[in-house]
C-alpha positions in Angstrom: 114.8 114.0 126.9 114.5 115.0 123.3 117.2 117.7 123.9 119.6 115.0 125.0 119.1 112.9 122.0 120.2 115.9 119.6 117.2 115.5 117.1 118.2 118.0 114.6 117.3 121.7 115.4 114.2 123.2 117.1 111.3 120.9 118.0 108.6 122.2 115.8 105.6 120.0 116.6 104.7 117.6 119.5 101.7 115.6 120.5 101.1 113.6 123.5 98.9 110.2 123.2 95.5 110.3 124.8 96.4 107.8 127.5 99.7 109.9 128.4 102.0 107.0 127.6 103.7 108.4 124.3 105.0 111.7 123.2 105.8 112.1 119.6 108.0 115.2 118.2 109.1 116.5 115.0 112.3 118.3 114.5 112.2 121.8 112.1 115.4 120.8 110.5 114.4 117.3 109.5 111.5 115.3 107.9 111.5 113.0 110.7 108.9 112.1 113.4 110.4 110.7 117.0 108.4 108.7 119.5 109.2 108.6 123.3 107.8 106.8 126.4 106.4 109.7 128.4 107.0 108.1 131.7 110.8 107.0 131.3 111.6 109.5 128.5 113.3 106.6 126.5 113.3 106.5 122.8 110.6 104.2 121.2 110.4 104.7 117.7 111.3 106.8 114.6 110.7 107.6 111.0 113.3 109.8 109.5 111.6 110.3 106.1 108.2 110.7 107.5 107.6 113.8 105.3 109.4 115.3 102.2 109.6 118.8 104.3 109.9 119.7 108.0 106.6 118.3 110.2 104.8 121.4 111.4 101.6 120.1 113.1 100.7 116.8 114.8 97.9 115.3 116.8 96.7 111.9 117.9 93.1 110.7 117.5 90.9 110.4 120.7 91.3 106.6 120.6 95.1 106.9 120.3 95.4 104.5 117.1 96.2 106.9 114.5 98.5 110.2 114.1 98.1 113.0 111.8 101.0 115.0 110.8 101.3 118.0 108.6 104.4 119.6 106.9 105.7 122.9 105.7 104.7 122.0 102.1 101.1 121.8 102.9 100.9 117.5 103.0 98.9 116.0 105.7 99.5 112.4 106.7 97.5 109.8 108.8 99.7 107.2 110.5 98.7 104.0 112.2 100.5 103.1 115.5 103.4 105.4 115.7 104.9 103.3 118.4 105.9 100.9 115.7 107.4 103.4 113.3 110.4 102.3 111.1 112.0 103.5 108.1 109.8 101.3 106.1 106.4 102.6 107.5 104.0 104.1 104.9 101.1 106.2 105.9 97.4 105.2 106.1 96.4 108.2 103.9 98.4 111.1 102.3 96.1 114.1 102.0 97.2 117.1 99.4 95.5 120.3 98.9 97.1 122.8 101.0 99.4 125.5 99.6 101.9 126.2 102.5 102.7 125.4 106.0 100.1 123.2 107.8 99.6 124.9 111.2 97.0 122.6 112.7 95.6 119.2 112.6 92.5 117.7 114.6 90.5 114.4 114.4 86.8 114.7 115.0 85.9 112.7 118.1 84.9 109.7 116.2 88.2 109.6 114.2 86.3 109.8 110.7 87.2 113.2 109.8 90.1 115.4 110.2 90.3 119.2 109.9 93.5 121.0 109.0 94.5 124.5 108.7 97.3 126.1 106.9 99.1 129.4 106.3 97.4 129.6 102.7 94.4 131.0 104.9 92.5 128.0 104.8 91.0 125.1 106.4 90.0 121.7 105.1 87.5 119.0 106.4 88.7 115.5 105.2 86.6 112.3 105.0 88.8 109.6 106.5 86.4 106.9 105.8 86.5 107.9 102.0 90.2 107.7 101.2 90.7 111.1 102.7 88.5 113.0 100.2 88.4 116.5 100.9 84.6 117.3 102.1 85.1 121.2 102.3 87.5 123.8 102.1 87.2 126.9 104.1 88.5 130.1 103.1 89.4 133.0 105.5 87.7 136.1 104.9 90.0 139.1 104.2 90.6 141.2 107.4 88.6 138.9 109.4 88.9 135.9 111.6 86.0 134.2 109.9 86.0 131.2 107.4 83.5 130.7 104.8 
């Protein structure tokens, strides 16, 4: 489905809504986010300037109401209802602190926190109820898989 639409290069990130109705993808050569109906494969919505650099990670909240996206410059954004994306959509929150490509994002089960990881060898925990304040920065120990 996405191949047929020529979205601008390799698809770099993707997420499926918890109810299985939506698929969201980001293209490596653009800063855009595209939303598709999972059942029909039809295009639903897009935001061509969702980030200022290519989208590298994304994930829906467990209730499907929000979408977190991360980019190659270290910015994480929280979006409401991606099925209604337009060129004028703005993020609910923009989280800055990473210094490199965001590799993963994940909501807590209750949707009140978000964890993000980055090629800068850090993971960050964000408080989404407190304007996205950084709760904690975890750094990877050299030659170890452990964070402190």
